[in-house]
N, C-alpha and C positions, 0 to 999 in steps of 0.2 A: 298503774298509777305512776304518775311522774311527780317527782319532788323537785322543787326549786329552792335553792338557797339564794335568796335575793341579796344577801349581804356580800357574798363572795363571788358571785357570777359577774362577768364583765358584760357590758351592753352587747346585744347581738350585732354581728357584722352586717354591712349593707347587703351583701349577697345572700346572707342568711335570711334576710327579710323578704327577698324576692323568691325564695324557694317556694315550690308548690305546696309544701306541707301546711303553710298558713292559709292557702286558698281552698275553699270548699271544693269537694270532688265534682260537683255538677258544673262549676264554672271553669274548671281547668281546661277542658277541650275548647270552649269558646274563647278563653283567654289566650290559649296557645295559637289558635287560628288568627285571632286579632293581632297578636304580636308578630306572627309570621307574615301576615298581610302588610303590617306596618313596616317590617324590615324589607320586604320585597318592594314596596312603594318607595321607601327611602333610598334603596339601591337604584331603582329605576329613576327616581327624581335626581339622584346624584349623577347618573349617566347622562340624563337629559341636560342637566346644567352644564356638564362638561362638554357635551356636543354643542350646546348653544354658545359657550365661550369659544370653542374652536371655530364655529361658524362665524362668530363675531370677529375673531382674529383674521380669518380668511377674508371676510368682507373688508376689513380695514386694509389688508394687504392688497386686495384687488382694487379698492378705491384709490390707493396710492399709485398702483400700477396704471390704472386708467387715467389718473391725473397726469402722470408722467407721459403717458401715450398721447394725451391731448396736447400737452406742451410740445412734444416731439412732432406731432402732426401739424400744429400751428407753425413751428419752425420750418417743417418741410414745405408747407404751403407758401410761406414767405420765400423760401429758397426757390421753389418751383416758379413762382411768379417772377422772381428776379431772373431766373434762367430763361423764362419765356420772353421777358423784356430784352434780355441780352441777345436771344436768338432773333428777335424782330430787328434789333439794332444791327446785328451781324448781317442779316439779309439785306437790310437797307444799305449798309456800307458796301456789301458786295455788288448790289445793284448799281450804286453810284459809281463804284470803281469800274464795273464792266461797261456801264453806259459811257463813261469817260473814255474807256479804251475803244469802244465801238465808234464813238464820235471822233476821237483822235485818228483812228485808222481811216475813217471816211474822209476827214480833212486832209490827211497825208496823201491819200489816193487822189483827191481832187487837186491838191497843190502840185503833185507830180505831173498832172495832166495840163497844167497851165503853160502855154508856150511863152517863149522869151519876149514876144511882142505885147504881152498882156500882164497885168498884175491885179491882184484882188485887193479891194479896199474893205470889204465886209463879207463875212460868212455867218449867217444866223440859222439856227434850227427853228423853223416855223412849223405851223400846223400841217401844211401841205408838203413839207420837205425842207431841204436846205435852200435858203435864199442867198444867192451869190451876187455881190456887187463888185464892179471893178472898172478898170480903164484898159483900153487897148489902142494900138496904133493902126488906124485905117480899117477899112472893111475886110481886107484880106485877113488881117489879124483877128478880127471878130469871127469870121467864118471858121478860121483855124481853131480858135478857142472853143467855139460851140462844138465842133467836130471832135476835138480832143476830150472835152468834158463828157460828151455823149459816150465815148469809148471807155469811160471810167467803170471800174468793177463795182463801185458802190452806188452808182446812179442808174435807176431804171430808165429814166428819160430826162432829158434836159430841155427845158422850154425857155426860149428867149422872151422875157416879159417886156423889156424896154431896152432901147438903144438910141443914143442921141449924141450930137456933137457936144463936147465938153466946153463950157464957157470959160473955164479957167485955163484953157489950153495955151493961150498966148500966141496963136498962129500955127501951132503944130497940128497935125491931123489926129487928134485924140478923140476917141469915142468912149462915152461912159455906157455901161450896160448893167442890166439886172437879169439874172436867170433864176429859174427855180428847178431844183433837181429832186425828183422823187427817189425814195430809198428803195434799193433793190431787195426783193424778198430773199431771205437767207435760208 
């Protein structure tokens, strides 16, 4: 028999209320299993929440990295297109420079072949080759000019297109001529 002195006893502590002595014997096993399952599920739930938070943080970091990568990729594409544009421009400039060098060397070669009795009034780069216009003193000078231009290193063949007496001559024996020179294969 247990006696209680209700006047002098303090109220039971919280842990004292949870003790098994207040729970009937038949429910203690079921209650222990339920509490154990609840604790395991709580720990599991806590671990899952922690993993979800970590995954969310990793996702946020990866999204920021992907966004930075996209920005870097866009800048790289802009730079690449700028480099490609500059390469095209460089090729064009080199082509212009070398074409001018080729043309000037051809013109210098032709100019060095012109005899003293002739002078050129026009040299144009046409579809079929160089078109050379000029004046020459007499038929001997014309034949010498054709022979000298034909021996040029830059001309494959020189064709006399036109030759005639120059009306502006004023009594001297000047002949105007036009020749076409095909470019020699390099």
